[in-house]
Wavefront OBJ file of the C-alpha trace (Angstrom):
o trace
v -0.016 -0.045 -0.011
v 1.443 3.347 -1.035
v 1.878 6.195 1.343
v 0.877 9.786 0.724
v 2.137 13.159 1.997
v -0.748 14.113 4.226
v -0.254 17.863 4.838
v 1.867 18.938 1.819
v 3.352 21.921 3.672
v 0.085 23.599 4.702
v -0.314 25.693 7.862
v -1.384 22.813 10.000
v 1.983 21.110 9.849
v 3.888 24.331 9.934
v 2.259 25.249 13.186
v 3.267 21.944 14.736
v 6.849 22.257 13.519
v 7.033 25.810 14.900
v 5.562 24.836 18.224
v 7.865 21.842 18.812
v 11.040 23.358 17.554
v 10.359 26.528 19.464
v 9.867 28.948 16.665
v 7.317 31.791 16.286
v 4.004 30.230 15.214
v 3.375 32.893 12.590
v 6.192 31.770 10.373
v 4.900 31.586 6.818
v 7.144 28.669 5.733
v 9.358 25.929 7.102
v 12.401 27.848 5.954
v 12.944 28.921 9.578
v 14.672 25.473 9.898
v 17.517 26.695 7.763
v 19.312 27.977 10.852
v 19.539 24.474 12.330
v 20.683 22.721 9.132
v 24.095 21.637 10.422
v 22.918 21.116 13.967
v 20.159 18.702 12.747
v 22.647 16.794 10.640
v 24.988 16.385 13.584
v 22.230 15.257 15.949
v 20.456 12.880 13.558
v 23.722 11.308 12.392
v 25.030 10.936 15.939
v 21.742 9.449 17.233
v 20.591 7.368 14.246
v 23.634 7.003 11.993
v 24.375 8.232 8.555
v 21.346 9.238 6.357
v 20.144 7.888 3.098
v 21.181 10.001 0.173
v 18.366 10.183 -2.388
v 20.330 12.352 -4.720
v 23.999 13.233 -4.231
v 23.535 16.542 -6.027
v 20.263 17.715 -4.514
v 20.118 16.681 -0.799
v 22.092 16.471 2.396
v 20.408 13.344 3.648
v 17.103 11.657 4.649
v 15.985 9.753 7.669
v 12.665 7.863 7.582
v 11.002 6.728 10.706
v 8.020 4.410 11.423
v 5.855 6.084 13.986
v 2.514 4.414 14.706
v 0.863 3.942 11.296
v 2.801 6.822 9.751
v 6.141 7.334 8.139
v 7.780 10.586 9.191
v 10.626 11.902 7.050
v 13.375 14.343 8.126
v 15.033 15.540 4.958
v 17.865 17.971 4.503
v 17.406 19.641 1.131
v 19.931 22.138 -0.068
v 18.849 24.827 2.445
v 16.647 23.657 5.344
v 15.291 20.712 7.242
v 11.991 19.413 5.818
v 9.485 17.526 7.987
v 6.977 15.350 6.125
v 4.421 12.879 7.497
v 3.057 10.137 5.220
v -0.019 7.993 5.769
v -1.344 4.772 4.226
v -3.781 5.448 1.401
v -6.749 3.855 3.167
v -5.942 5.787 6.344
v -5.054 9.046 4.556
v -7.358 11.869 5.812
v -7.203 13.404 2.440
v -8.583 10.473 0.512
v -11.786 9.668 2.429
v -14.743 9.108 0.136
v -12.390 8.963 -2.825
v -11.882 12.756 -2.851
v -9.080 13.986 -5.019
v -5.965 14.249 -2.872
v -4.822 17.520 -4.259
v -7.930 19.341 -3.366
v -8.154 18.230 0.245
v -6.026 21.083 1.652
v -9.160 23.174 1.706
v -12.342 22.700 3.773
v -14.180 24.344 0.875
v -13.026 21.656 -1.566
v -14.049 18.969 0.855
v -17.577 20.413 1.045
v -17.485 20.902 -2.726
v -16.682 17.269 -3.528
v -19.209 16.016 -0.926
v -21.987 18.115 -2.491
v -20.913 16.968 -5.973
v -21.239 13.312 -4.903
v -24.666 13.970 -3.451
v -25.752 15.560 -6.676
v -23.751 13.472 -9.043
v -26.861 12.652 -11.171
v -27.144 16.341 -12.076
v -23.459 17.298 -12.143
v -21.835 17.539 -15.586
v -18.260 16.295 -16.057
v -17.016 17.746 -19.345
v -14.088 15.274 -19.551
v -16.088 12.141 -18.966
v -15.964 9.851 -22.028
v -18.896 7.606 -21.211
v -22.108 8.846 -19.690
v -25.305 7.132 -18.457
v -28.683 7.904 -20.125
v -29.657 10.248 -17.350
v -26.313 12.106 -17.562
v -26.757 12.393 -21.295
v -30.271 13.796 -20.804
v -29.006 16.429 -18.369
v -26.345 17.696 -20.710
v -28.698 17.663 -23.711
v -31.232 19.744 -21.848
v -28.633 22.184 -20.715
v -27.242 22.513 -24.292
v -30.670 23.360 -25.530
v -30.967 26.183 -23.035
v -27.502 27.336 -24.049
v -28.403 27.442 -27.735
v -31.451 29.551 -27.052
v -29.637 31.977 -24.928
v -26.844 32.329 -27.576
v -29.130 32.367 -30.662
v -27.769 29.115 -32.021
v -30.075 27.261 -34.413
v -29.950 23.965 -36.288
v -28.137 25.600 -39.274
v -24.907 25.988 -37.233
v -22.158 23.598 -38.132
v -19.415 22.445 -35.768
v -17.013 24.643 -37.643
v -19.173 27.721 -37.145
v -19.619 26.797 -33.436
v -15.796 26.880 -33.085
v -15.222 29.963 -35.244
v -17.718 31.952 -33.153
v -15.933 31.037 -29.995
v -18.876 29.163 -28.558
v -16.733 26.293 -27.285
v -15.339 28.476 -24.515
v -18.761 29.916 -23.896
v -20.245 26.517 -23.537
v -17.484 25.365 -21.160
v -18.104 28.385 -18.976
v -21.829 27.787 -19.128
v -21.396 24.239 -17.795
v -19.069 25.509 -15.049
v -21.660 28.051 -13.997
v -24.347 25.320 -14.014
v -22.188 23.067 -11.802
v -21.388 25.863 -9.375
v -25.067 26.706 -9.074
v -25.665 23.083 -7.982
v -23.080 23.374 -5.266
v -24.091 26.910 -4.225
v -21.395 27.542 -1.672
v -19.938 30.988 -1.138
v -16.218 30.147 -0.939
v -15.165 33.388 0.869
v -17.836 32.956 3.579
v -17.093 29.288 3.973
v -13.397 29.787 4.381
v -13.961 32.670 6.720
v -15.903 30.292 8.933
v -13.887 27.081 8.575
v -10.454 28.251 7.560
v -8.345 27.188 4.569
v -6.806 23.941 5.877
v -8.841 20.794 6.090
v -8.920 18.867 9.404
v -10.814 16.082 11.034
v -10.200 13.370 13.631
v -7.668 11.710 11.464
v -5.620 14.821 10.694
v -5.651 15.645 14.412
v -4.282 12.237 15.162
v -1.528 12.597 12.543
v -0.615 16.072 13.887
v -0.530 14.832 17.462
v 1.719 11.953 16.451
v 3.991 14.428 14.609
v 4.102 16.605 17.682
v 5.143 13.733 19.915
v 7.780 12.735 17.374
v 9.312 16.160 17.099
v 9.312 16.566 20.873
v 11.355 13.355 20.855
v 13.807 15.015 18.514
v 14.298 17.667 21.146
v 15.530 15.091 23.655
v 19.262 15.293 24.381
v 22.155 13.170 23.361
v 25.588 13.741 24.945
v 29.147 14.208 23.847
v 30.881 13.771 27.184
v 28.706 15.956 29.444
v 27.535 18.361 26.788
v 23.864 17.987 25.686
v 22.642 18.351 22.068
v 19.218 18.058 20.397
v 18.114 18.671 16.921
v 18.529 22.382 17.306
v 22.061 22.145 18.683
v 23.460 22.667 22.212
v 20.660 22.488 24.758
v 19.807 22.455 28.424
v 19.093 18.808 29.027
v 16.863 19.625 32.059
v 14.327 21.274 29.739
v 13.989 18.360 27.365
v 14.547 15.149 29.386
v 10.826 14.945 29.890
v 10.399 13.827 26.271
v 12.727 10.859 26.433
v 10.890 7.709 25.246
v 7.649 9.728 24.933
v 6.778 7.856 21.714
v 8.007 4.667 19.992
v 9.908 5.418 16.844
v 11.880 3.061 14.555
v 14.369 4.123 11.997
v 13.565 2.649 8.581
v 16.634 1.167 6.934
l 1 2 3 4 5 6 7 8 9 10 11 12 13 14 15 16 17 18 19 20 21 22 23 24 25 26 27 28 29 30 31 32 33 34 35 36 37 38 39 40 41 42 43 44 45 46 47 48 49 50 51 52 53 54 55 56 57 58 59 60 61 62 63 64 65 66 67 68 69 70 71 72 73 74 75 76 77 78 79 80 81 82 83 84 85 86 87 88 89 90 91 92 93 94 95 96 97 98 99 100 101 102 103 104 105 106 107 108 109 110 111 112 113 114 115 116 117 118 119 120 121 122 123 124 125 126 127 128 129 130 131 132 133 134 135 136 137 138 139 140 141 142 143 144 145 146 147 148 149 150 151 152 153 154 155 156 157 158 159 160 161 162 163 164 165 166 167 168 169 170 171 172 173 174 175 176 177 178 179 180 181 182 183 184 185 186 187 188 189 190 191 192 193 194 195 196 197 198 199 200 201 202 203 204 205 206 207 208 209 210 211 212 213 214 215 216 217 218 219 220 221 222 223 224 225 226 227 228 229 230 231 232 233 234 235 236 237 238 239 240 241 242 243 244 245 246 247 248 249 250 251
């Protein structure tokens, strides 16, 4: 079963990274980890051994960990430390009800696809090659309305339809029809629910990531000097996270 990048760099994961690694939570990107690039390499190499190198030219190393049902990746790209959490397809919060993964970063798109599923018998997919009789009837009826509104009669050929630019008009007409079925004001919806999708499963994934990153703040020692993923540290502050979660380095 393949694993998928659950959060794809949205604000939910950025907030957890900032919280656990002690950065300001209003950071707009994970680039704030560029200031611990070498500290992270030292800590991870000392604690877990040398990293995998996915591309000698493009990265400084990758450590993959099994944590509960997730894979958590710490990756040194050319500039900063990336933190990615992968989930199994059937457990991926972004793929519930067969929603398209790329759209699930937005609560609006979750609502949109759910409404589309509920009204699938009326919704028109312009890229669908095969349609049921009922779907064909819906699109035929809509096209008749389109022709009347655009003064298109039976004398029009396909060539004239294209020359008059009606293909684009028809595409826009169908989009407007589909949107009228959904009837959700995106600005109002996102103002109420935000721009990042979350449910019980995303909360579980984020909580697991938080526990894991707290574990990366636990100290290792070179003689009596303590280090964590951010570099030299006060061991008394971070000893509480030792063995707080079971992690396993993936070879």
